[in-house]
C-alpha positions as CSV (number, residue, x, y, z in Angstrom):
1,X,89.9,100.4,106.1
2,X,91.4,98.4,103.3
3,X,94.9,97.8,105.0
4,X,95.6,94.7,107.2
5,X,99.0,94.9,108.7
6,X,101.6,95.2,105.9
7,X,98.8,94.0,103.2
8,X,97.4,97.2,101.5
9,X,96.4,98.3,98.1
10,X,99.4,99.0,95.7
11,X,97.5,100.8,93.0
12,X,94.5,103.4,93.0
13,X,92.5,103.6,89.8
14,X,90.1,106.5,89.1
15,X,88.7,108.6,86.2
16,X,90.7,111.0,84.4
17,X,88.7,114.1,85.8
18,X,89.6,113.1,89.4
19,X,93.1,112.5,88.6
20,X,93.6,115.9,87.2
21,X,91.9,117.4,90.0
22,X,93.9,115.6,92.5
23,X,96.9,116.6,90.5
24,X,96.0,120.2,90.4
25,X,95.6,120.3,94.2
26,X,99.3,119.6,94.9
27,X,101.6,122.6,95.6
28,X,104.6,122.9,93.4
29,X,106.9,122.1,96.3
30,X,105.4,118.8,96.6
31,X,105.4,118.0,93.0
32,X,109.3,118.3,92.6
33,X,110.8,116.9,95.9
34,X,111.4,113.5,94.5
35,X,113.1,114.3,91.2
36,X,116.6,113.1,90.2
37,X,119.4,115.5,88.7
38,X,118.4,116.1,85.0
39,X,114.9,114.8,85.5
40,X,112.5,117.5,85.6
41,X,109.4,115.7,85.9
42,X,107.8,114.1,89.1
43,X,106.8,110.7,89.7
44,X,103.0,109.1,89.7
45,X,100.8,110.8,92.0
46,X,100.6,108.7,95.1
47,X,98.4,108.1,98.2
48,X,100.0,106.5,101.1
49,X,102.8,105.1,98.6
50,X,100.0,103.7,96.2
51,X,100.2,105.3,92.6
52,X,97.0,106.9,91.6
53,X,96.3,106.3,88.0
54,X,93.5,107.4,85.5
55,X,91.6,104.5,84.0
56,X,89.2,105.2,80.9
57,X,87.1,102.3,82.4
58,X,86.2,103.6,85.9
59,X,82.9,104.5,86.9
60,X,82.2,108.2,87.0
61,X,83.0,109.9,90.4
62,X,84.7,106.3,91.7
63,X,88.1,105.3,92.7
64,X,89.3,101.7,93.2
65,X,92.0,100.8,95.7
66,X,93.6,97.4,94.2
67,X,96.0,95.1,95.6
68,X,97.3,93.5,92.6
69,X,98.9,90.5,94.4
70,X,95.5,89.5,95.6
71,X,93.5,89.8,91.9
72,X,94.6,87.3,89.2
73,X,92.9,84.9,86.4
74,X,93.0,81.4,86.6
75,X,92.5,79.1,83.6
76,X,90.5,75.9,83.5
77,X,92.6,72.9,82.7
78,X,92.3,71.8,78.9
79,X,90.7,75.3,77.8
80,X,94.1,77.3,77.7
81,X,93.6,78.6,74.1
82,X,93.3,75.1,72.6
83,X,92.4,75.1,69.1
84,X,89.5,73.2,67.7
85,X,89.3,71.7,64.1
86,X,89.5,74.4,61.6
87,X,86.3,74.7,59.5
88,X,85.3,76.3,56.2
89,X,82.0,78.0,56.2
90,X,79.6,77.2,53.3
91,X,79.0,80.7,52.0
92,X,82.6,82.3,52.7
93,X,85.9,81.7,51.2
94,X,87.9,82.1,54.5
95,X,88.7,79.3,57.2
96,X,87.8,79.7,60.8
97,X,89.4,78.1,63.8
98,X,87.6,78.5,67.1
99,X,90.0,79.0,69.9
100,X,88.8,77.7,73.4
101,X,89.7,79.7,76.7
102,X,87.9,79.3,79.9
103,X,88.9,81.1,82.8
104,X,87.8,82.9,86.0
105,X,88.9,86.2,87.6
106,X,89.9,85.5,91.3
107,X,90.0,87.8,94.2
108,X,91.7,86.6,97.5
109,X,91.4,88.7,100.6
110,X,88.5,91.1,99.7
111,X,89.4,93.1,102.7
112,X,92.4,94.6,100.9
113,X,90.1,95.9,98.0
114,X,88.0,99.1,98.3
115,X,85.9,101.4,96.1
116,X,85.1,104.9,97.0
117,X,81.9,106.3,95.0
118,X,80.5,109.8,94.8
119,X,83.7,111.5,94.4
120,X,83.2,115.1,93.0
121,X,85.7,117.6,91.9
């Protein structure tokens, strides 16, 4: 239900355990159908053309369907890695320079993002 016309997730992120289980379920004939001559490996695992990739930061038993064209970061004007005045702390022999960055993670068209939980292998 996360596809709307031609807009659909273009990557699926999951845990390494789920990725390994999914990879193990593929028969050898399916693994090597998209090989090039001289290349004995197979392309990334995919579900409906979206590559499935393990992510160490995924919650256990979860898979995230993400459209990377709809998720991005915006930066507040005037806070794009601006440097403040260099300081010398009173009890140290090192200089410090605070760097300002303020931003926001933006998600457009939330219907194209999805999450599946409670996946067991």
